[in-house]
Backbone as CSV, one residue per row, in Angstrom:
resi,resn,N_x,N_y,N_z,CA_x,CA_y,CA_z,C_x,C_y,C_z
1,UNK,0.922,-1.281,0.047,0.021,-0.047,0.064,0.905,1.278,0.074
2,UNK,0.429,2.118,-0.643,1.151,3.440,-0.561,1.111,4.215,0.727
3,UNK,2.250,4.628,1.163,2.228,5.365,2.353,1.962,6.738,2.189
4,UNK,1.442,7.593,3.242,1.388,9.007,3.093,2.616,9.696,3.120
5,UNK,2.909,10.548,2.241,4.023,11.450,2.344,3.644,12.930,2.231
6,UNK,2.630,13.198,1.737,2.293,14.735,1.417,1.875,15.444,2.866
7,UNK,0.697,15.022,3.154,0.109,15.731,4.372,0.778,15.281,5.677
8,UNK,1.220,14.036,5.663,1.728,13.752,7.046,2.823,14.522,7.487
9,UNK,3.715,14.974,6.622,4.653,16.059,6.970,4.210,17.337,7.162
10,UNK,3.124,17.769,6.345,2.486,19.115,6.696,1.741,19.187,8.035
11,UNK,1.202,18.006,8.393,0.388,18.091,9.607,1.420,18.327,10.793
12,UNK,2.612,17.829,10.756,3.672,17.885,11.565,4.399,19.068,11.608
13,UNK,4.269,19.939,10.632,4.961,21.171,10.269,6.439,20.824,10.039
14,UNK,6.665,19.712,9.294,7.874,19.421,8.946,8.328,19.433,7.354
15,UNK,7.787,20.654,6.884,7.803,20.800,5.402,9.352,21.027,5.050
16,UNK,9.649,20.745,3.603,11.060,20.953,3.164,11.198,22.663,3.398
17,UNK,12.173,22.748,4.276,12.524,24.240,4.442,14.049,24.275,4.565
18,UNK,14.454,25.465,3.713,15.968,25.644,3.711,16.368,27.113,4.120
19,UNK,17.094,27.224,5.037,17.538,28.582,5.512,18.844,28.855,4.791
20,UNK,18.843,30.024,4.185,20.021,30.340,3.200,20.821,31.569,4.071
21,UNK,21.887,31.815,3.411,22.723,33.006,3.913,23.203,32.936,5.360
22,UNK,23.392,33.911,6.057,24.018,34.007,7.442,22.930,33.923,8.479
23,UNK,23.478,34.245,9.610,22.678,34.216,10.828,21.723,35.361,10.773
24,UNK,20.401,35.125,11.373,19.469,35.999,11.353,18.589,36.090,10.039
25,UNK,18.941,35.422,8.895,18.212,35.339,7.761,17.009,34.529,7.842
26,UNK,15.906,34.930,7.306,14.670,34.221,7.311,14.320,33.745,5.784
27,UNK,15.330,33.641,4.946,15.165,33.019,3.688,14.567,31.644,3.877
28,UNK,13.681,31.183,2.874,13.217,30.047,3.023,12.794,29.327,1.650
29,UNK,12.564,27.955,1.568,11.939,27.370,0.388,11.251,26.204,0.946
30,UNK,9.942,26.226,0.436,8.775,25.303,1.097,7.966,24.707,0.017
31,UNK,7.543,23.285,0.242,6.363,22.893,-0.609,5.291,22.714,0.254
32,UNK,4.157,23.211,-0.021,2.956,23.290,1.046,1.625,23.322,0.243
33,UNK,0.744,22.900,0.809,-0.760,23.363,0.337,-1.063,24.874,0.847
34,UNK,-1.531,25.502,0.004,-1.612,26.999,0.034,-3.212,27.446,-0.374
35,UNK,-3.765,28.185,0.817,-5.038,28.647,0.546,-5.258,30.165,-0.008
36,UNK,-5.832,30.118,-1.163,-5.713,31.413,-1.898,-6.886,32.370,-1.492
37,UNK,-6.475,33.515,-0.863,-7.542,34.482,-0.217,-7.281,35.916,-1.138
38,UNK,-8.289,36.763,-0.671,-8.099,38.163,-1.337,-8.546,39.184,-0.232
39,UNK,-7.657,40.203,-0.231,-8.008,41.448,0.619,-8.884,42.297,-0.116
40,UNK,-10.137,42.476,0.635,-11.143,43.040,-0.169,-10.811,44.531,-0.120
41,UNK,-10.140,45.142,0.722,-9.870,46.601,0.760,-8.961,46.947,-0.468
42,UNK,-7.948,46.196,-0.703,-7.045,46.571,-1.721,-7.097,45.738,-3.092
43,UNK,-7.979,44.677,-2.937,-8.237,43.886,-4.195,-7.200,42.907,-4.540
44,UNK,-6.003,42.859,-3.541,-4.966,41.820,-3.788,-5.136,40.622,-3.492
45,UNK,-4.662,39.662,-4.358,-4.807,38.106,-3.900,-3.484,37.557,-3.305
46,UNK,-3.521,36.882,-2.346,-2.430,36.413,-1.639,-2.789,34.828,-1.213
47,UNK,-1.681,34.164,-0.632,-1.751,32.780,-0.229,-1.399,32.716,1.264
48,UNK,-2.224,31.735,2.013,-1.889,31.334,3.344,-1.564,29.992,3.334
49,UNK,-0.147,29.775,3.939,0.474,28.546,3.870,0.215,27.707,5.159
50,UNK,0.385,26.405,5.230,0.093,25.646,6.375,1.058,25.816,7.526
51,UNK,2.315,26.629,7.094,3.257,27.056,8.218,3.044,28.358,8.657
52,UNK,1.939,29.064,8.277,1.397,30.302,8.739,2.071,31.427,8.036
53,UNK,2.568,31.224,6.878,3.172,32.270,6.114,2.120,32.915,5.255
54,UNK,2.370,34.297,4.989,1.431,34.931,3.947,2.255,35.194,2.758
55,UNK,1.928,34.819,1.557,2.725,34.918,0.398,2.013,35.474,-0.849
56,UNK,2.811,36.000,-1.799,2.067,36.535,-3.088,3.194,36.447,-4.204
57,UNK,2.679,36.481,-5.319,3.433,36.610,-6.589,2.584,36.887,-7.664
58,UNK,3.158,37.137,-8.942,2.510,37.441,-10.168,1.401,36.400,-10.407
59,UNK,1.885,35.112,-10.148,0.973,33.864,-10.452,-0.079,33.647,-9.553
60,UNK,0.218,33.941,-8.143,-0.877,34.008,-7.196,-1.934,35.027,-7.438
61,UNK,-1.568,36.188,-7.908,-2.454,37.153,-8.184,-3.547,36.853,-9.218
62,UNK,-3.337,35.715,-9.933,-4.102,35.310,-11.146,-5.050,34.127,-10.745
63,UNK,-4.605,33.550,-9.380,-5.431,32.462,-8.833,-6.751,32.937,-8.331
64,UNK,-7.600,31.844,-8.263,-9.068,32.094,-7.824,-9.038,32.106,-6.368
65,UNK,-9.542,33.187,-5.733,-9.685,33.289,-4.171,-10.483,32.179,-3.668
66,UNK,-10.396,31.561,-2.738,-11.154,30.474,-2.164,-10.681,28.986,-2.610
67,UNK,-9.725,29.065,-3.530,-9.156,27.698,-3.940,-8.063,27.252,-3.050
68,UNK,-7.534,26.107,-3.304,-6.349,25.403,-2.694,-5.448,25.103,-3.728
69,UNK,-4.103,25.331,-3.501,-3.152,24.987,-4.476,-1.859,24.146,-3.708
70,UNK,-1.248,23.449,-4.411,-0.065,22.739,-3.897,1.057,22.910,-4.805
71,UNK,2.233,23.679,-4.197,3.341,23.960,-5.085,4.440,24.335,-4.206
72,UNK,5.604,24.323,-4.781,6.860,24.871,-4.078,6.945,26.384,-4.311
73,UNK,7.559,27.090,-3.253,7.820,28.585,-3.360,9.029,28.831,-2.581
74,UNK,9.575,29.939,-2.875,10.725,30.170,-2.212,10.806,31.714,-1.981
75,UNK,11.578,32.171,-0.999,11.511,33.570,-0.668,13.043,33.991,-0.221
76,UNK,13.579,35.150,-0.938,14.848,35.692,-0.405,14.518,37.224,0.032
77,UNK,15.575,37.511,0.792,15.253,39.082,1.180,15.206,39.990,0.128
78,UNK,15.881,39.600,-1.014,16.008,40.452,-2.257,14.516,40.598,-2.845
79,UNK,13.798,39.388,-2.704,12.365,39.694,-3.303,11.424,40.740,-2.547
80,UNK,11.768,40.896,-1.341,10.985,41.916,-0.623,9.538,41.333,-0.106
81,UNK,8.601,42.411,0.053,7.451,42.129,0.678,6.373,43.067,0.051
82,UNK,5.130,42.770,0.167,4.004,43.574,-0.376,3.194,43.943,0.948
83,UNK,2.837,45.107,1.171,1.776,45.353,2.284,0.456,45.285,1.930
84,UNK,-0.175,44.217,2.584,-1.644,44.098,2.326,-2.464,44.081,3.855
85,UNK,-3.254,45.042,3.813,-4.127,45.395,5.282,-2.953,45.355,6.346
86,UNK,-1.965,46.148,6.228,-1.153,46.302,7.548,-0.338,45.090,7.720
87,UNK,-0.281,44.036,6.780,0.493,42.799,7.123,1.660,42.841,5.915
88,UNK,2.746,42.361,6.402,3.816,42.284,5.161,3.642,40.838,4.539
89,UNK,3.332,40.776,3.301,3.310,39.561,2.611,4.416,39.200,1.822
90,UNK,5.180,38.193,1.816,6.298,37.861,1.252,6.019,37.753,-0.357
91,UNK,6.886,38.437,-1.275,6.843,38.253,-2.546,7.763,36.995,-2.999
92,UNK,7.220,35.805,-3.307,7.738,34.439,-3.507,7.929,34.265,-5.014
93,UNK,8.736,33.425,-5.163,9.205,32.749,-6.466,8.501,31.321,-6.501
94,UNK,7.510,30.895,-7.471,6.987,29.631,-7.422,7.803,28.756,-8.551
95,UNK,8.013,27.591,-8.057,8.754,26.511,-8.910,7.848,25.618,-9.387
96,UNK,7.920,25.250,-10.623,6.949,24.119,-11.211,5.482,24.727,-11.431
97,UNK,4.664,23.692,-11.659,3.307,23.948,-11.980,2.566,23.607,-10.562
98,UNK,1.782,24.617,-10.196,0.871,24.322,-9.120,-0.238,23.350,-9.407
99,UNK,-0.542,22.560,-8.309,-1.607,21.337,-8.300,-2.818,21.782,-7.619
100,UNK,-3.897,21.718,-8.347,-5.208,22.100,-7.661,-5.630,20.959,-6.628
101,UNK,-6.079,21.475,-5.582,-6.576,20.677,-4.593,-8.095,20.689,-4.608
102,UNK,-8.712,19.392,-4.642,-10.146,19.342,-4.795,-10.912,19.718,-3.593
103,UNK,-12.022,20.637,-3.746,-12.876,20.951,-2.573,-14.299,20.360,-2.636
104,UNK,-14.769,20.276,-1.527,-15.944,19.593,-1.552,-16.903,20.061,-0.237
105,UNK,-18.111,20.340,-0.380,-18.893,20.861,0.784,-19.288,19.660,1.650
106,UNK,-19.482,19.920,3.118,-19.993,19.072,3.975,-21.554,19.116,3.702
107,UNK,-22.157,17.836,3.535,-23.603,17.689,3.631,-24.193,17.414,4.943
108,UNK,-25.172,18.192,5.394,-25.724,17.901,6.595,-26.849,16.840,6.695
109,UNK,-26.937,16.041,5.398,-27.914,15.166,5.356,-27.185,13.807,5.723
110,UNK,-28.019,12.754,5.880,-27.475,11.348,6.188,-26.850,10.858,4.925
111,UNK,-25.611,10.141,5.124,-25.021,9.439,4.106,-26.029,8.622,3.195
112,UNK,-25.800,8.503,1.930,-26.952,7.581,1.244,-26.828,5.997,1.574
113,UNK,-27.826,5.291,1.519,-27.790,4.086,1.872,-27.330,3.218,0.687
114,UNK,-26.140,2.429,0.760,-25.773,1.737,-0.361,-25.532,0.080,0.194
115,UNK,-25.449,-0.764,-0.717,-25.130,-2.182,-0.200,-23.653,-2.271,0.099
116,UNK,-22.776,-1.832,-0.734,-21.328,-1.859,-0.284,-20.770,-0.573,-0.735
117,UNK,-20.339,0.042,0.353,-19.679,1.428,0.291,-18.313,1.224,-0.429
118,UNK,-17.849,2.089,-1.273,-16.557,2.111,-1.926,-15.525,2.368,-0.589
119,UNK,-14.441,1.617,-0.697,-13.600,1.772,0.525,-12.308,2.456,0.294
120,UNK,-11.873,3.252,1.276,-10.498,3.693,1.171,-9.327,2.733,1.504
121,UNK,-8.186,2.890,0.950,-7.122,2.249,1.406,-6.670,2.671,2.788
122,UNK,-6.703,4.069,2.936,-6.312,4.866,4.199,-6.745,6.198,4.283
123,UNK,-6.883,6.577,5.524,-7.603,7.882,5.601,-6.570,8.587,6.590
124,UNK,-6.133,9.838,6.491,-5.330,10.563,7.374,-6.102,11.480,8.311
125,UNK,-5.572,11.834,9.464,-6.169,12.710,10.308,-6.437,14.031,9.680
126,UNK,-7.223,14.754,10.018,-7.504,16.147,9.362,-6.507,17.223,9.795
127,UNK,-6.126,17.978,8.901,-5.409,19.154,9.219,-6.373,20.480,9.258
128,UNK,-6.462,21.237,10.232,-7.554,22.317,10.271,-6.755,23.377,11.189
129,UNK,-7.346,24.682,11.014,-7.186,25.645,12.001,-8.420,26.231,12.736
130,UNK,-8.513,26.217,13.963,-9.889,26.391,14.682,-10.179,27.929,14.563
131,UNK,-10.113,28.430,13.365,-10.448,29.772,12.975,-10.955,29.885,11.711
132,UNK,-12.367,30.270,11.505,-12.956,29.976,10.258,-12.237,31.065,9.064
133,UNK,-11.592,32.042,9.557,-10.871,32.871,8.695,-9.761,32.411,7.865
134,UNK,-8.794,31.619,8.492,-7.427,31.397,7.849,-7.504,30.520,6.548
135,UNK,-8.299,29.440,6.863,-8.508,28.564,5.605,-9.889,28.689,5.106
136,UNK,-10.501,29.573,5.341,-11.981,29.734,4.879,-12.923,28.604,5.252
137,UNK,-12.531,28.257,6.716,-13.529,27.145,7.290,-13.151,25.756,6.573
138,UNK,-12.071,25.372,5.820,-11.781,24.244,5.339,-10.953,23.354,6.171
139,UNK,-11.255,22.076,6.141,-10.329,21.112,6.860,-9.828,20.175,5.625
140,UNK,-8.352,19.876,5.793,-7.843,19.099,4.849,-7.612,17.725,5.144
141,UNK,-7.927,16.769,4.301,-7.721,15.363,4.564,-6.869,14.781,3.448
142,UNK,-5.866,13.863,3.770,-5.290,13.030,2.778,-5.660,11.664,2.863
143,UNK,-5.877,10.963,1.607,-6.486,9.679,1.698,-5.880,8.892,0.507
144,UNK,-5.988,7.439,0.729,-5.327,6.574,-0.175,-6.427,5.842,-0.776
145,UNK,-6.545,5.326,-2.077,-7.469,4.798,-2.613,-6.952,3.948,-3.856
146,UNK,-7.991,3.214,-4.481,-7.651,2.497,-5.687,-8.582,2.749,-6.778
147,UNK,-7.973,2.876,-7.980,-8.869,2.980,-9.248,-8.278,2.343,-10.333
148,UNK,-8.998,2.067,-11.328,-8.463,1.685,-12.738,-8.505,2.866,-13.654
149,UNK,-7.621,2.763,-14.661,-7.508,3.808,-15.692,-8.823,4.009,-16.364
150,UNK,-9.289,5.332,-16.453,-10.553,5.606,-16.897,-11.604,6.173,-15.799
151,UNK,-11.064,5.769,-14.521,-11.993,6.046,-13.458,-11.487,7.312,-12.621
152,UNK,-12.465,8.031,-11.978,-11.980,9.116,-11.095,-12.590,8.984,-9.800
153,UNK,-11.880,9.400,-8.768,-12.325,9.388,-7.401,-12.844,10.771,-6.914
154,UNK,-14.014,10.682,-6.078,-14.301,11.883,-5.432,-14.697,11.492,-3.924
155,UNK,-14.397,12.545,-3.081,-14.901,12.351,-1.608,-15.935,13.128,-1.227
156,UNK,-16.924,12.674,-0.249,-17.976,13.379,0.103,-18.005,13.208,1.507
157,UNK,-18.640,14.165,2.165,-18.803,14.166,3.754,-20.240,14.447,4.102
158,UNK,-20.667,13.546,5.052,-21.966,13.452,5.498,-22.252,13.698,7.059
159,UNK,-23.222,14.304,7.529,-23.537,14.318,8.989,-24.352,13.097,9.457
160,UNK,-23.969,12.416,10.323,-24.656,11.068,10.646,-25.591,11.402,11.853
161,UNK,-26.890,11.030,11.946,-27.761,11.216,12.931,-27.386,9.994,13.862
162,UNK,-27.158,10.381,15.027,-26.997,9.375,16.186,-27.516,9.829,17.365
163,UNK,-28.504,9.082,17.960,-29.363,9.486,19.096,-28.440,9.492,20.424
164,UNK,-27.222,8.744,20.342,-26.321,8.811,21.599,-25.453,9.911,21.633
165,UNK,-25.345,10.799,20.591,-24.423,11.911,20.700,-25.061,13.048,21.431
166,UNK,-24.164,13.632,22.372,-24.682,14.793,23.045,-24.855,15.995,22.270
167,UNK,-25.606,17.143,22.794,-25.860,18.206,21.827,-24.878,18.815,21.218
168,UNK,-23.741,18.920,21.728,-22.419,19.590,21.014,-21.561,18.578,20.492
169,UNK,-22.014,17.293,20.244,-21.212,16.228,19.470,-21.619,16.038,18.134
170,UNK,-20.724,15.674,17.109,-21.035,15.457,15.989,-20.416,14.199,15.367
171,UNK,-20.990,13.453,14.633,-20.266,12.360,13.710,-20.448,12.601,12.369
172,UNK,-19.217,12.606,11.587,-19.368,12.927,10.116,-18.863,11.602,9.514
173,UNK,-19.442,11.198,8.437,-18.940,10.021,7.632,-18.228,10.439,6.270
174,UNK,-17.250,9.912,6.080,-16.479,10.274,4.735,-16.861,9.091,3.715
175,UNK,-17.134,9.470,2.556,-17.448,8.550,1.582,-16.574,8.763,0.392
176,UNK,-16.144,7.663,-0.267,-15.499,7.495,-1.498,-16.497,7.350,-2.574
177,UNK,-16.397,8.094,-3.823,-17.276,7.790,-4.848,-16.290,7.638,-5.993
178,UNK,-16.403,6.576,-6.831,-15.694,6.267,-8.075,-16.629,6.476,-9.217
179,UNK,-16.205,7.289,-10.259,-17.008,7.465,-11.394,-16.259,7.214,-12.561
180,UNK,-16.795,7.093,-13.748,-16.199,6.755,-14.995,-16.337,5.287,-15.381
181,UNK,-15.848,5.041,-16.627,-15.693,3.539,-16.979,-14.277,3.160,-17.180
182,UNK,-13.895,2.033,-16.485,-12.665,1.638,-16.482,-12.326,0.978,-18.005
183,UNK,-10.993,1.160,-18.287,-10.478,0.576,-19.627,-10.662,-0.981,-19.326
184,UNK,-10.768,-1.550,-20.512,-10.837,-2.917,-20.506,-9.494,-3.556,-20.125
185,UNK,-9.520,-4.423,-19.156,-8.320,-5.244,-18.739,-7.511,-4.408,-17.888
186,UNK,-7.891,-2.989,-17.450,-7.020,-2.155,-16.583,-7.086,-2.643,-15.243
187,UNK,-5.749,-2.661,-14.532,-5.655,-3.221,-13.233,-5.938,-2.077,-12.024
188,UNK,-6.216,-2.324,-11.094,-6.365,-1.486,-9.891,-5.047,-0.813,-9.492
189,UNK,-4.918,0.517,-9.545,-3.713,1.272,-9.124,-3.835,2.090,-7.757
190,UNK,-3.061,2.095,-6.756,-3.315,2.661,-5.604,-2.729,4.190,-5.723
191,UNK,-3.422,5.230,-5.136,-2.970,6.605,-5.500,-3.319,7.192,-4.114
192,UNK,-2.639,8.282,-3.715,-3.106,9.348,-2.681,-3.499,10.705,-3.314
193,UNK,-4.375,11.297,-2.515,-4.658,12.718,-2.864,-5.202,13.301,-1.654
194,UNK,-5.566,14.583,-1.958,-5.885,15.609,-0.820,-7.253,16.163,-1.068
195,UNK,-8.174,16.461,-0.124,-9.423,17.055,-0.357,-9.498,18.192,0.718
196,UNK,-10.188,19.233,0.233,-10.553,20.330,1.286,-12.099,20.245,1.575
197,UNK,-12.650,19.825,2.625,-13.947,20.036,2.800,-14.454,21.403,3.566
198,UNK,-15.382,21.917,3.035,-15.976,23.272,3.578,-16.916,22.946,4.805
199,UNK,-16.344,23.206,6.026,-17.173,22.953,7.198,-18.051,24.019,7.595
200,UNK,-18.256,24.949,6.815,-19.095,26.178,7.010,-20.416,25.837,7.427
201,UNK,-21.200,24.702,6.718,-22.418,24.341,6.821,-22.710,23.868,8.182
202,UNK,-21.618,23.139,8.893,-21.648,22.701,10.229,-21.660,23.887,11.184
203,UNK,-20.786,24.865,10.922,-20.664,26.024,11.732,-22.133,26.938,11.834
204,UNK,-22.657,26.979,10.707,-23.857,27.810,10.450,-24.947,26.949,11.167
205,UNK,-24.847,25.700,11.165,-25.941,24.900,11.921,-25.911,25.116,13.372
206,UNK,-24.659,25.124,14.023,-24.787,25.177,15.332,-24.882,26.784,15.892
207,UNK,-24.368,27.548,15.205,-24.548,29.147,15.285,-26.119,29.509,15.317
208,UNK,-26.804,28.902,14.609,-28.371,29.189,14.327,-29.031,28.624,15.550
209,UNK,-28.472,27.794,16.352,-29.007,27.423,17.597,-28.841,28.232,18.854
210,UNK,-28.014,29.116,18.646,-27.799,30.004,19.839,-26.550,30.843,19.545
211,UNK,-26.295,32.160,20.271,-25.288,32.890,20.145,-24.169,32.579,21.017
212,UNK,-24.265,31.831,21.962,-23.088,31.446,23.068,-22.035,30.762,22.491
213,UNK,-20.919,31.081,22.912,-19.665,30.382,22.343,-19.403,29.066,22.904
214,UNK,-19.340,28.074,22.033,-19.041,26.811,22.612,-18.212,26.001,21.606
215,UNK,-17.543,24.814,22.123,-16.707,23.755,21.319,-17.741,22.737,20.880
216,UNK,-17.855,22.386,19.655,-18.316,21.415,19.074,-17.351,20.188,18.782
217,UNK,-17.639,19.091,19.268,-16.888,17.925,19.450,-17.088,17.051,18.219
218,UNK,-16.245,16.890,17.309,-16.294,16.274,15.925,-15.612,14.918,15.869
219,UNK,-16.371,13.935,15.552,-15.579,12.560,15.222,-16.075,12.205,13.702
220,UNK,-15.029,11.391,13.284,-14.971,11.008,11.656,-15.025,9.555,11.710
221,UNK,-15.862,8.913,10.749,-15.794,7.569,10.365,-15.777,7.434,8.797
222,UNK,-15.167,6.267,8.392,-14.900,5.966,6.990,-14.827,4.387,6.882
223,UNK,-15.147,3.965,5.669,-15.111,2.641,5.274,-13.606,2.242,4.678
224,UNK,-12.911,1.396,5.036,-11.668,1.048,4.820,-11.649,-0.455,4.386
225,UNK,-10.550,-0.604,3.321,-10.580,-1.991,2.654,-10.203,-3.042,3.659
226,UNK,-10.790,-4.244,3.426,-10.563,-5.443,4.337,-11.184,-5.175,5.753
227,UNK,-11.892,-4.196,5.942,-12.621,-4.034,7.457,-14.072,-4.058,7.139
228,UNK,-14.722,-5.142,7.956,-15.950,-5.435,7.778,-16.942,-4.127,8.679
229,UNK,-16.375,-3.595,9.443,-17.000,-2.429,10.310,-16.414,-1.009,9.778
230,UNK,-17.376,-0.099,10.098,-16.921,1.166,9.817,-15.794,1.525,10.659
231,UNK,-14.802,2.334,10.195,-13.761,2.589,10.875,-13.860,4.035,11.517
232,UNK,-13.802,4.261,12.791,-13.952,5.545,13.536,-12.481,6.087,13.897
233,UNK,-12.237,7.146,13.620,-10.829,7.854,13.925,-10.856,7.911,15.468
234,UNK,-9.550,7.630,15.959,-9.586,7.645,17.491,-9.888,9.017,18.176
235,UNK,-9.422,10.135,17.451,-9.302,11.346,18.093,-10.771,12.064,17.879
236,UNK,-10.939,13.168,18.673,-12.094,14.003,18.584,-11.563,15.393,18.320
237,UNK,-12.170,16.091,17.303,-11.726,17.655,16.955,-12.702,18.579,17.305
238,UNK,-12.029,19.661,17.716,-12.965,20.813,18.153,-13.166,21.841,17.085
239,UNK,-14.333,22.287,16.996,-14.647,23.533,16.264,-15.455,24.385,17.016
240,UNK,-14.735,25.632,17.475,-15.362,26.582,18.149,-16.361,27.455,17.441
241,UNK,-17.486,27.346,17.951,-18.512,28.349,17.293,-19.179,29.448,18.101
242,UNK,-19.786,30.395,17.586,-20.483,31.463,18.318,-19.253,32.466,18.687
243,UNK,-19.410,33.699,18.510,-18.508,34.768,18.699,-17.323,34.499,18.048
244,UNK,-16.154,35.019,18.568,-14.785,34.941,17.745,-14.274,33.493,17.936
245,UNK,-13.912,32.932,16.899,-13.472,31.545,16.920,-11.864,31.568,16.852
């Protein structure tokens, strides 16, 4: 089975980073998922990295706000910075072609009933920031799966109704959907990918119930190959709703 190499390192904040020149320099080179945002006051587009950096470039200025990209970027003191809403944003140089990260909305409905759900090979723990502004209320998941040539994989998220859950507890199910027609004789190939799920619908659901600030406890489950029972992630994740998050 393919092992996770992409987001495992990102979650641990151990990205490829190179410090150049002498003592005190903050020059760097990183490979990261980047959330593309726009400053409404100035109309300037910039990126937010998983290491907490704010970056921009001519290429980033042309990217769609609200999207996620994966690429290598570097910064040198000679490149300078751009002031956006009183924040210094690094003028970076992008290496290679940025890769699009798929986005999907969270559905507050029950997962569809199927005889045999399509299974993942593996599902990573989510990466998220408990602040709806930084990543646009998106959570990132890396996953492994199998497809044949001619097929495409899509990930969907659903809210599971469970009477045993407390008022501030939520169970979400992650589903894998395979579409397309496989080529005749094509064999299964394992792949890894990343998806960004918009958790905004869940935030809106709880904020509509009241204005008080509270932590929603979220658990995830999914179907894994060679497992007869649905797999529940061991950890519980918090989303702070109501007031400033």
